[in-house]
C-alpha positions in Angstrom: 69.7 10.6 -90.1 67.1 12.5 -87.4 67.1 10.7 -84.1 62.9 11.2 -84.3 63.6 8.6 -88.2 65.4 6.7 -86.1 62.3 6.1 -83.7 60.2 5.9 -86.0 62.0 3.3 -87.8 62.0 1.0 -83.9 58.3 1.9 -83.9 58.2 0.1 -86.9 59.7 -2.7 -85.4 58.5 -3.2 -82.1 54.9 -4.8 -82.8 55.9 -7.6 -84.6 58.6 -8.5 -81.5 55.5 -8.1 -79.3 53.1 -9.8 -82.1 55.0 -12.6 -81.2 55.1 -12.7 -77.4 51.4 -12.5 -77.0 51.0 -15.3 -79.8 54.1 -17.1 -77.5 51.6 -16.2 -74.7 48.1 -17.3 -76.7 49.6 -21.4 -77.0 50.4 -21.9 -74.1 47.4 -20.6 -72.4 46.0 -23.2 -75.6 47.6 -25.5 -74.0 46.6 -25.0 -70.1 43.3 -25.1 -70.9 44.3 -28.4 -73.1 46.2 -30.1 -69.6 43.3 -28.5 -67.8 40.6 -30.9 -69.5 43.1 -33.8 -69.6 43.6 -33.7 -66.0 39.1 -33.1 -65.9 38.2 -36.2 -68.0 40.6 -38.4 -67.2 38.3 -38.4 -63.8 35.1 -40.5 -65.4 37.2 -42.8 -68.0 39.3 -44.0 -64.7 36.0 -44.7 -63.0 34.3 -46.7 -66.4 37.4 -48.4 -66.3 37.0 -49.7 -62.6 34.1 -50.6 -63.1 33.9 -52.8 -66.2 37.3 -54.1 -65.1 36.4 -57.9 -64.0 36.5 -58.0 -60.1 40.0 -59.4 -59.1 38.7 -62.6 -55.5 41.3 -62.7 -52.8 40.5 -65.6 -50.2 42.1 -65.3 -46.6 43.4 -68.2 -45.3 42.6 -70.3 -42.3 44.4 -70.9 -40.2 44.5 -74.6 -39.2 44.1 -74.6 -35.8 43.5 -70.8 -33.8 46.0 -69.5 -31.0 45.2 -70.5 -26.9 44.3 -67.3 -25.4 45.4 -66.7 -21.8 44.8 -64.9 -19.3 46.4 -63.4 -16.7 44.7 -64.2 -13.3 43.5 -60.9 -11.4 46.1 -59.1 -9.2 45.0 -59.1 -5.4 46.4 -55.5 -4.7 45.7 -56.1 -1.0 47.9 -59.3 -0.1 50.2 -56.2 -2.0 49.1 -53.4 0.3 49.6 -56.1 3.4 53.1 -57.3 2.6 54.1 -53.5 1.9 53.3 -51.8 5.3 54.3 -54.8 6.8 58.0 -54.4 5.7 57.5 -51.0 6.2 57.0 -51.0 9.3 59.4 -54.0 10.7 61.6 -51.8 9.4 64.5 -49.3 10.9 65.8 -46.0 9.4 69.4 -48.3 9.3 68.1 -50.7 6.5 67.3 -47.9 3.9 70.7 -47.0 4.0 72.1 -50.2 3.3 69.9 -50.9 0.5 
């Protein structure tokens, strides 16, 4: 068999293989389109289900006795500053090294 005849026979078998491959691609495209439309359609369906479902009511538990709120007395910084300065002025450097 000459090489020209073999090449013609190979070309004769190539289109069906290419056609099968393109048909598989068409199926994938159709399935992906179907999936996209299913996702798009699920939004309004979910909204309809949420609106038509019966609402559940939840009541908050009321505490028996309210907890007392304690507020701290405001600290007087003047007393702290006065104490700090008096200790600093009365102290010596020898006391600092022993502490």
